[in-house]
N, C-alpha and C positions, 0 to 999 in steps of 0.2 A: 417530645415537647411537640409544643403546638407552635405552626405557627402565626405570628403576630401580624398586621395588615405592615407592621412599620420594615417586619424584616420580608415580607413578601417583594415588599417596592425596595428596598434592597436588592434582593439576589434581581427583582426583573430590570434595575437598573445596569448592573452588570454588564461589564466587556462581551461581545459572545464572539465565541470561539468554536472552532468545526473542527473536527474529529476524523481522521479517516487511517483505515489499517489496508495493509496488503500484505502479498504472497511473493516472495522472490523465487521461484522456480528453473530450473539447470536443468538438461540434460546433460548425457555423459561426456559430452563435448565441449562442455560450458558452457554452449550455449542457452539464452535467458529466455525464457516463455514472456511476449509479449501477446495482447486483447487489443482491436481493433473495434473502439467502442462505435455506437451507430448515431450517438448525440450529440459527439463533437468528432473534430479531426483531431489524427494523430492517432499513437500506439498509448497502452498503460497496462498495469500490472494486474493481476485479478486481485480486486479488492475496491474499496468502497467507503461511504457511509456508517461511524461506528452507530449503533442504534441506542442512544442514551435513555427513551425513555422506557428498552427492557434492561436497563442496568448492564446493558451488555460491556464487557472490557473491549481492549483493544484486540487483543489477542482471538478473543470471541468470535468479534465483528470482521478479521479477515480471513478465519476458516468459514466461518457461514460466507462471506462471499464468495471463496474459495466454491462452494458447494456449489451455489446460485450460479455463477460464473461461467464456470468449466466443469462441474458434474464432480469434483473430486475433493474426497472427506479424508483430509488426512491431518496427522499431527502435526502441528509446525515445530519447527526447531529455535531455535531462541533469539531476540530483539538484535536486531542489525542498525537497525539507525532509528532515528527520534529526530524530523526535521520540524525546525518551526518555518512556516511556509509563510508569507505577509505581501501586499501587494496582490494586484492579480485586480481590482474591482470585489475585493469583497475582505469576508472578515477573515482573518489570521487562521490559519489551519495548523493543528498538529496531527505531522505523519508518522505512523508507524511501520515499519520495515521489517516482515519478519523472515527468516529462510526456513524456504519450501523444502529444501531438499532437493537433491536428484532424482528426475521421474524417470522411470525404467518404459522399454519401447509399449509394453504393452499399459502403461497409465497416459500416455504420448495417444497411444492408438485410444483409447476411451473418451477423452474429453470430448463433451459435449457443450456445446455454445446454449449460454443463455438467449434466445434466439429477439427477449424483447428491448437488450441490453451490447448486443456484441454482432460484428458481421464475420472476423473471422480472430485466428491466433495465425503466430508464426514463432520458430526459435530464432533469435539472433544472437549474431557471435559478439563478444563487448566491443571490438573495434566501430564497429558499426552500430550500436544504442545509440551515442548523440546523433546522429542523421536519425535515431525513431522514437528518442525520447528528449526534447529539448529541454532546456532550463531547470528546475530545481529537481524535476522528477530523473532528470537522466543525470543529473549530479549525484544524486542521493542512490539511485541505484551503481554506479561507480562505486562511491564509498564503503558502501555494502558489500560490493565483488571485493575489493581490499582487505574491508575487515572482515572474510568470511578466509579469506586468501591466506592473511598473516596473523588469524586466530586474534584478534580485536576483537573491540568492540564491548557493549554497542557502540556505534559514532553520533555523538550530540552534533546538527546542523542546524545551518539559516539560512535557508530559501538555498539551500544542497550542498554549502559551504562549509567546512568544518567551524565549527563557534571556537571562537580563541579561547 
């Protein structure tokens, strides 16, 4: 099917929505792996924008970003959460969060940061996550940890809060 000018104009006029994907990695003690970006304040999870020009899926995007950012290429586990994040002076974001699993000591030692984007990494216990991940991201991570713990999920969220 060829694209008619009317259809192209219709598509161009649709609302813009961003999509991102990340992985939730833990160590044997249950601490969460966070990365410190150099392009903004605060901490994040390994992940980033899904490459729509390459027809990348959210899962593929999370795996690619993990490889790029921390040098770890590993099959990701189940989808833990989908979060509709709006506000913050940008188009809405659909954020996918996958279970990255438990990293071994050897995997932790092998982490190599993408110097163009990241300053450092650290392992953070659950009770300290709100200090490092405020707002929707922090709530998303805590909801995902709950889903891992009780075997539920994926969790549908809106700005990090469970959807009604």
